[in-house]
C-alpha positions in Angstrom: -39.8 -17.2 -47.9 -39.4 -19.7 -45.1 -36.3 -18.0 -43.8 -38.0 -14.6 -43.8 -41.0 -16.1 -41.9 -38.7 -17.6 -39.3 -36.8 -14.4 -38.9 -40.1 -12.5 -38.5 -41.4 -14.9 -35.9 -38.0 -14.7 -33.9 -38.3 -10.9 -34.0 -41.7 -11.1 -32.4 -40.9 -13.8 -29.8 -37.4 -12.5 -29.1 -37.2 -8.8 -29.4 -33.7 -7.3 -30.0 -33.7 -5.6 -26.6 -34.8 -8.0 -23.9 -33.3 -5.8 -21.2 -35.3 -4.9 -18.1 -36.0 -1.3 -17.3 -33.7 0.0 -14.6 -36.5 2.3 -13.2 -39.4 -0.1 -12.7 -38.0 -3.5 -13.7 -40.5 -3.9 -16.6 -39.8 -5.9 -19.7 -41.9 -3.8 -22.1 -39.0 -1.8 -23.5 -37.7 -0.7 -26.8 -34.8 1.1 -28.5 -35.5 4.9 -28.6 -33.1 6.3 -31.1 -29.5 7.4 -30.6 -27.6 10.5 -29.5 -24.2 11.7 -30.6 -21.3 11.3 -28.2 -17.5 11.6 -28.3 -15.6 8.4 -27.5 -12.5 9.5 -25.7 -10.5 6.2 -25.4 -6.9 5.2 -25.4 -7.1 4.4 -29.1 -8.1 7.9 -29.9 -11.0 10.3 -29.7 -13.7 9.8 -32.3 -17.4 10.5 -32.6 -19.9 7.7 -31.8 -23.6 7.1 -31.1 -25.2 6.0 -27.9 -28.3 3.9 -27.9 -31.3 5.3 -25.9 -34.0 3.0 -24.4 -37.6 3.6 -23.4 -40.0 1.7 -21.1 -43.7 1.4 -21.9 -44.6 0.4 -18.3 -43.3 3.5 -16.5 -43.4 5.7 -19.5 -39.8 6.9 -18.9 -36.4 6.5 -20.7 -33.8 4.5 -18.9 -30.1 4.1 -19.1 -28.3 0.8 -20.1 -24.7 0.7 -18.7 -22.0 0.9 -21.2 -19.1 -1.5 -20.6 -16.6 0.9 -22.1 -17.5 4.0 -20.1 -19.1 4.5 -16.6 -22.2 6.7 -16.4 -21.4 10.3 -16.0 -17.7 10.0 -16.9 -16.1 12.1 -19.5 -13.4 9.6 -20.6 -13.6 5.8 -21.3 -13.1 3.4 -18.5 -9.7 2.3 -19.9 -8.3 5.8 -19.6 -9.0 5.9 -15.8 -7.8 2.3 -15.3 -4.5 2.9 -17.1 -3.9 6.3 -15.4 -4.4 4.8 -11.9 -2.4 1.7 -12.6 0.5 3.7 -14.1 0.7 6.0 -11.2 0.7 3.3 -8.5 2.7 0.7 -10.2 5.3 2.5 -12.4 5.6 5.9 -10.6 6.0 9.5 -11.7 3.6 12.3 -11.0 0.0 12.9 -12.1 1.2 15.4 -14.7 3.6 12.9 -16.3 0.9 10.1 -16.3 -1.6 12.5 -17.9 0.9 13.6 -20.5 1.6 9.9 -21.4 -2.1 9.1 -21.8 -2.8 12.2 -23.8 -0.1 11.1 -26.2 -1.8 7.8 -26.7 -5.2 9.4 -27.3 -4.0 12.3 -29.5 -1.7 10.3 -31.8 0.8 12.5 -33.5 1.2 15.0 -30.6 3.4 15.3 -27.5 5.3 12.2 -26.6 3.9 10.0 -29.4 6.3 11.8 -31.8 9.2 10.4 -29.7 7.9 6.8 -30.0 7.2 7.1 -33.8 8.3 10.3 -35.7 5.9 9.4 -38.5 2.9 9.9 -36.3 2.6 13.5 -37.5 1.0 12.1 -40.7 -1.8 10.5 -38.7 -2.2 13.8 -36.9 -2.5 15.7 -40.2 -5.1 13.3 -41.4 -7.0 13.7 -38.1 -6.8 17.5 -38.3 -8.2 17.4 -41.8 -11.3 15.6 -40.7 -11.5 17.7 -37.5 -11.0 15.0 -35.0 -11.5 16.2 -31.4 -8.4 17.1 -29.4 -8.4 15.7 -25.9 -7.0 17.9 -23.1 -6.7 15.4 -20.3 -5.5 17.2 -17.1 -3.7 15.8 -14.2 -6.4 17.1 -11.9 -8.9 14.9 -13.7 -6.8 11.8 -12.7 -6.5 13.2 -9.2 -10.3 13.5 -9.0 -10.9 9.9 -10.2 -8.3 8.8 -7.7 -10.3 10.5 -4.9 -13.5 8.9 -6.2 -11.8 5.5 -6.3 -10.4 6.1 -2.8 -13.9 6.7 -1.5 -15.0 3.3 -2.9 -11.9 1.7 -1.4 -12.8 3.0 2.1 -16.3 1.5 1.7 -14.9 -1.8 0.6 -12.3 -2.5 3.2 -12.3 -6.2 4.0 -15.1 -7.0 1.6 -12.9 -9.0 -0.8 -12.8 -12.2 1.2 -12.0 -13.6 4.6 -8.2 -13.4 5.0 -6.3 -15.8 7.2 -4.6 -14.4 10.3 -1.1 -15.7 11.0 -1.3 -14.6 14.6 1.4 -11.9 14.1 0.2 -8.3 14.1 2.8 -5.7 13.2 2.3 -2.1 14.2 4.4 0.9 13.4 4.2 4.7 12.9 5.8 7.3 10.7 5.4 10.9 9.8 3.7 12.5 6.7 3.0 16.1 5.6 -0.5 17.4 4.8 -0.2 20.9 3.4 3.0 21.5 5.2 1.7 20.3 8.6 3.2 17.2 10.1 0.9 14.3 10.9 1.2 10.7 11.9 0.5 7.6 9.9 0.0 4.2 11.5 -0.1 0.8 9.9 -1.5 -2.5 11.2 -0.1 -5.3 9.0 0.1 -9.1 9.2 3.6 -10.2 10.0 3.6 -13.3 7.8 1.6 -12.5 4.6 2.3 -8.7 4.7 -1.4 -8.1 4.3 -2.2 -4.5 5.4 -5.2 -4.6 7.7 -5.4 -0.9 8.2 -3.5 2.2 7.2 -4.8 5.2 9.1 -4.0 8.8 9.5 -3.4 10.1 13.0 -4.6 13.5 14.3 -1.2 14.3 15.6 2.4 13.0 15.1 1.9 10.1 17.5 -1.0 7.8 18.4 -2.7 8.1 21.7 -4.0 5.1 23.6 -7.7 5.8 23.2 -7.6 6.0 19.4 -5.5 2.9 19.0 -7.9 1.0 21.3 -10.9 2.0 19.2 -9.1 1.1 16.0 -8.3 -2.4 17.3 -11.8 -3.0 18.5 -13.3 -1.9 15.1 -11.0 -4.1 13.0 -13.4 -7.1 13.3 -16.2 -5.1 11.7 -14.1 -3.3 9.1 -11.7 -6.0 7.8 -12.8 -9.1 9.6 -9.7 -9.4 11.8 -10.5 -11.4 15.0 -8.5 -10.1 17.9 -8.6 -13.5 19.7 -6.5 -15.0 16.9 -3.6 -12.6 17.5 -0.7 -14.2 19.4 2.2 -11.9 18.9 2.4 -8.1 18.8 5.4 -7.1 16.7 6.5 -3.4 17.0 9.3 -1.1 18.0 8.2 -1.1 21.7 6.6 2.3 21.8 5.2 3.2 25.3 1.7 4.0 23.8 1.3 0.3 22.9 1.8 -1.1 26.4 -1.5 0.2 27.8 -3.5 -0.9 24.8 -2.0 -4.4 24.9 -2.8 -4.6 28.6 -6.4 -3.6 28.1 -7.4 -5.1 24.7 -4.8 -7.7 23.9 -3.8 -8.8 27.4 -3.0 -12.4 26.2 -0.6 -11.6 23.4 3.2 -11.8 23.7 5.2 -8.7 22.7 8.0 -9.0 20.2 10.6 -6.2 20.0 12.1 -5.3 16.6 15.8 -6.0 16.7 16.5 -3.3 14.2 15.1 -0.6 16.5 17.0 -2.1 19.4 20.3 -1.9 17.5 19.5 1.7 16.6 19.0 2.5 20.4 22.2 0.7 21.2 24.2 2.8 18.7 22.8 6.0 20.2 24.0 4.8 23.7 27.4 3.8 22.3 27.8 7.2 20.7 28.2 8.7 24.1 30.6 5.9 25.1 32.7 6.6 22.0 32.9 10.3 22.7 34.2 9.6 26.2 36.8 7.2 24.9 38.1 9.9 22.5 38.4 12.5 25.3 40.2 10.0 27.5 42.6 9.0 24.8 43.5 12.7 24.2 43.8 13.7 27.8 45.4 10.6 29.5 47.3 8.9 26.6 48.3 12.1 24.7 46.9 10.8 21.4 45.9 12.9 18.5 42.3 13.4 17.6 42.5 10.9 14.7 44.3 8.2 16.7 41.9 8.5 19.6 38.9 8.2 17.3 40.4 5.1 15.6 40.9 3.4 19.0 37.4 4.4 20.2 35.9 3.0 17.0 37.6 -0.4 17.5 36.3 -0.5 21.1 32.7 0.4 20.2 32.7 -2.3 17.4 33.9 -4.9 19.9 31.0 -4.0 22.2 28.6 -4.1 19.3 29.8 -7.5 18.2 28.7 -8.9 21.6 25.4 -7.2 21.4 24.8 -8.6 17.9 25.7 -12.0 19.2 22.7 -11.7 21.6 20.1 -10.1 19.4 21.1 -11.8 16.0 21.6 -15.3 17.5 20.5 -18.2 15.2 19.3 -20.1 18.2 18.6 -19.8 22.0 21.9 -21.4 22.9 24.0 -18.8 21.1 21.8 -16.0 22.6 22.6 -17.2 26.2 26.3 -17.6 25.3 26.2 -13.9 24.1 24.7 -12.9 27.5 27.5 -14.8 29.3 30.1 -13.0 27.2 28.5 -9.6 28.0 28.7 -10.2 31.7 32.3 -11.4 31.4 33.6 -8.5 29.3 31.4 -5.5 29.6 29.2 -5.7 32.7 31.8 -3.9 34.9 32.0 -0.9 32.6 30.0 1.9 34.2 29.4 3.8 30.9 27.7 0.7 29.5 25.3 0.1 32.4 22.4 1.6 30.5 23.0 -0.7 27.5 23.2 -3.7 29.8 19.9 -2.8 31.4 18.4 -2.5 27.9 19.7 -6.0 26.9 18.4 -7.6 30.1 14.9 -6.0 30.0 14.3 -6.8 26.3 16.1 -10.2 26.1 12.8 -12.2 26.1 11.1 -9.9 23.6 14.1 -9.7 21.3 14.6 -13.4 21.1 11.0 -14.5 20.9 11.4 -15.6 17.3 13.9 -18.3 18.5 11.3 -20.0 20.7 9.0 -21.2 18.0 5.9 -19.5 19.5 4.4 -18.6 16.1 5.8 -19.9 12.8 7.2 -17.3 10.3 7.9 -14.8 13.1 10.8 -12.6 12.1 13.3 -10.8 14.2 12.4 -7.4 12.9 9.3 -5.4 11.9 10.5 -5.1 8.3 7.0 -5.8 7.1 5.9 -2.4 8.4 9.1 -0.7 7.0 8.4 -2.1 3.5 4.9 -0.8 3.7 6.1 2.7 4.6 8.8 2.6 2.0 6.5 2.0 -0.9 3.8 4.3 0.5 6.2 7.3 0.8 7.5 6.6 -2.8 4.0 7.5 -4.0 2.8 9.9 -1.3 5.8 12.2 -1.8 4.4 13.3 -5.1 1.1 14.5 -3.5 2.1 16.7 -0.6 0.7 19.8 -2.2 -2.5 18.1 -3.3 -3.3 16.6 0.1 -6.0 17.5 2.6 -7.1 15.4 5.6 -10.0 13.8 3.7 -7.9 13.5 0.5 -5.2 11.8 2.5 -7.7 9.2 3.9 -9.0 8.4 0.4 -5.4 8.0 -0.9 -4.5 5.8 2.0 -7.5 3.4 1.4 -6.7 3.3 -2.4 -3.0 2.6 -1.8 -3.9 0.0 0.7 -6.1 -1.8 -1.8 -3.4 -1.6 -4.5 -0.7 -3.0 -2.1 -2.9 -6.0 -1.0 -3.6 -6.9 -4.6 -0.1 -6.3 -6.0 1.5 -9.6 -6.9 5.2 -10.2 -6.3 7.6 -10.8 -9.2 7.9 -14.3 -10.7 11.3 -14.2 -12.3 14.5 -14.8 -10.4 17.3 -12.3 -10.7 21.0 -12.8 -10.3 21.3 -11.1 -7.0 17.7 -11.4 -5.7 15.0 -14.0 -5.6 11.3 -13.4 -4.8 10.0 -16.0 -2.3 6.3 -15.3 -3.1 6.5 -15.1 -6.9 3.2 -14.6 -8.6 1.2 -14.2 -5.4 -0.1 -11.1 -3.6 -0.6 -10.5 0.1 -4.2 -11.5 -0.2 -3.3 -14.8 -1.8 -0.7 -15.5 0.9 -3.5 -14.9 3.4 -5.5 -17.7 1.5 -8.0 -15.5 -0.2 -9.2 -16.7 -3.5 -9.1 -13.7 -5.9 -8.4 -15.5 -9.2 -7.7 -13.0 -11.9 -9.4 -10.1 -10.2 -7.2 -7.0 -10.1 -7.4 -4.1 -7.6 -9.2 -2.0 -10.2 -11.8 -4.8 -10.7 -12.3 -4.9 -7.0 -13.0 -1.2 -7.0 -15.4 -1.5 -10.0 -13.4 1.1 -12.0 
């Protein structure tokens, strides 16, 4: 009797539903029956009941969020989370990801028979009790990716104040949107590889006005303070010079050595062709012999150029300059390459002066961003539209910034930032929060 009385008193003082009404915020609420739903989760589709609630203050029913499924969504939260994470982390197309998840929901069908041939028994049992068959389409995952991309665009820079190393890398590449070429520009931190902004260009190249507006808006969008930037790391495109002179007039430009070597090879290609013609006409050599001699001469020139641009310290770089003037300065066909070396010597060897720590000789941080981006973007060329591309860029940017590097050490490769992501390298405390948690998916 005493136990029943205590239970009755607790039921009066502490009702089973102490939730506040989401409409008016009142506490006078009650459970108002249930309604039938279908729980479409990774473990399988099965019928379930959803609890309804009613508020006595505003005289209206209200909705209590379900942790397993977001309001208005057909599938459980885990289906969307796994689909997005599989696509961005493992690879494949939306069709393959949808097929894999369907096999996990509809046990005994599609690829689940490859994992376990005895799954057909489970499917027979399900078919007897008329379990619902889930037809998850790849367009469903594409729509949830677009929805998540819209959230990512609204949440740029809202996950913490990231530290700026003082190195701002910038580069451009080309993408296709419904068969039409467009440009893509990335602004990334040169030390932590944190992507500040990944933006689509209206044409194949960036103009000075749009880049200036982008730089000025970075403080409001992602919290990047322009006064903290000390080095501009890029390939030396002419469009950047005017912006640096107007917006970032105090920074020092750093030229990417990889792009300089590519320019040097294009110059040496004409020099090699001339040596081949001279060897055939003046020395009477065959085509193969002339090309072999020209190849040896071009490699000798390139060794001197590499000694300058790939020098481990400033002393070796100046010794390379002295060797160039001693051996190749008098060659008229190499005058263009000599001017390139003299004009870019300070910008190419800036990493040897210790201006900013962790400053590299190349803009490989931008190249790695483009490599992983195109690995995923290539599967979506036919899906894309300008607005869809912007949503995908923001979503991929969020994934890249939260993606942790591998911890284990392999035989031929070691990962210097094992277990950390670009945000953690930028001293942002994210704990165990994933990129899907940050998007509230």
